[in-house]
Residue, then its C-alpha position, 0 to 999 in steps of 0.5 A: m114531218v107533218d103530212e100535207k093530206l092529214q094536215a088538210l083534213t085537220d084544217a077541214g075539221q076532221s081528225m084521222w085516227l089509226d084503227y090499229i095497235d101493235r107493241r112492235e110498232l109502238q116500240s119501233g117508232e112507227i106509230r110515233a111517226l104516224v102521230e108526227a105525220g098527223i094521226r090524232g088518235l088510236t082505236s083498238n078492238p079484240s081482233i086487232f089485239e088477236k093479230a098483234i099477240t099471235g103474230s109476234e113474240a113481242y108479248d112473250d115476256q109479259i105472258r111469262q110474267c103473268i104465268a108466274d103471277e098465276y093469271n088466267a087467260t082473260e087476265i093475261y089479255e087485259h094486262i097486255a092490252v092495258a100495257d099497250i094502251h098505256e104506251a099509246a096514251d102516253l105517246l098521244r098525251p102531248l096532243y091531248d094537252e095541246t088540244n085541251g082534250g080535243d084529240g089524242f085519245v086511245s080507245l079500249e073496248v069492254s068485253p064484247l061478251l057483255a054487250h047485252d048486260t047493262e050493269a056488267t058493261a058499266e062496271e067493266a067500263r069503270r074498271l078499265w078506266i081505273a086500270v088504265d088511269r089516263p085522261n085520254l083513254m076512251v072506253k068503247i061501249p057497243a050501241t046495243p039497247e042494253g049498252l045505252s044505259a051503260i053509256t049514260e052511267s059511264i058519262a055520269r061517272g066522268i068516263n070518256v066513251n067511244v060508242t061503237l057499232i052504230f049502224s042505224r040513224d035511230m040508234y044514233a039518235r038514242v046514243m046522242d041522247a044517252y050522252l046528253t043524259g049522262l052530262e045532265r046527271r053530272v050537272e045536277a050532281g054538281e060535277p064538272i063536265d068540261h073534261i068529258a069527251s065522247v065519239a059516236s062510231f058510225f059504221i060505213s062500209r059494212v052497210d054497203v057490203m050487206v046492201d050490195n049483196i041484196l042488190d046483186e041478187r036482185i040484179e041477177a034476177g033481172e032488176s038491172a035498174l037497181a045497179e045504180l044504187k050499189g055502193k051508195a047506202g053507207i055514205a048516204n046513211a052517214k050523211l043523214a046521220y050527220q044532219l041528226f048530229k047538227d040538229t041534236f047539238s043545237g037548241e036549248r038542251w045542248e046550249k045549256l050543257e055547252q054553257a056548263g062546259a060540255n064538249l060535242q060528241r063527235p061522229l066517228w066514221a068507222s069501217t072505212s076501209t073499202k071492201n069492194p075492189d071495184y070502189s076507190d080505196v079512199l071512197y069512205v074517207e073522201s066522201l065524208i069530210g066535214p067539221h067536228t068529225v073523226n075518221t078511224a082507218p086501218p094503216d092501208t087506207i091511211e097510206a092510200f089516202r096520203d098517197h092519192g086522196t083528195v080533201e074537200l068538204t064533202l059531208e054536206q054535199d048532195v044531202d038530198e041525193a043521199r035521202a033519195t038513195l035511201d028512199a029508193l032502197e026502201e021503195a025497192g023493198i030493201s029495209m034499212e031498219q032490217v039491214t042495220g038491225d042485222l048488222l048490229e047483231e052481226g057486229v057484236a058476233k064479229f067482236e065476240k068471235p075474235f075475242n074468244s079466238l084471242i083468249d084461245a090463242i093466249v091459252e095456246k101461247r101460255d101452254a107453249l111457254v110453260a112447256s118450254 
């Protein structure tokens, strides 16, 4: 049954994607039920797979088969991930077909260990695209300086890309340019572009966590007036990013590609679970609703929104106030360039750590299964 809140989001032009995947819930029908309720895509990352694989015995039979085939731990992970992505992509394929490639996507991330290697990232994206072999796959590539060329190369090869770990508006502008450049290369080569889809994952709550920590230190030191800026940076940053999106996907350059069949690279609001218990648990959903956007959220946030969220076109409300908020932070000596740069570095590390933990966990499980 379609959920009223999720349908209202869709009607407002925003797609809600589930930031979660687990074989048990794929097979039990729980994720199917969410799709039937109005979830329009799935995203994954190494941390999600680590929790799924180590938290159950659902993957043990496949690991045993991989052991028999003499796969190493990294190869075992990839076989597990591809199997889950296959099942999720097939589950969402009717939606993909119904929307003519507008929704129904499943994302799989390239190895975070390659985040600073352009050639290796582009090659891994190509390899994963071939391995999954589903038109509704999106390969996740991080928005590092080295990742930009890999994004262009992947788009030029006809691969759907979810650009992840975007924190700054400057990097977001470069990501959109990388997407458009990839499309232009295909057009120049006489290749079709109407089937290519991409989203740009702009992270929200992590910005507030870092900025609020800085503000708290300053407030404790006696600058009590700064308290009014808490919990505002992430949303303000996203609202101004959306203005960049509107500016970029208009005008001569975009219109030429649009005439050739190009699809918008939609902004995707990521990291939208609320980290501070003093804030509403649906803050980062309710505050960023607008057309041509995606919000990817974990199950708890989605359930909270379905229970007590409000749907209103908020993304373009108070844009001047958002600009004033960021100006006030700069005037207070809090550099958003520094904050977002630190967040990108931290974000890559946060994906590397669970990836390494995931591989270690697979080694442990493999060894235990061999011993038994």
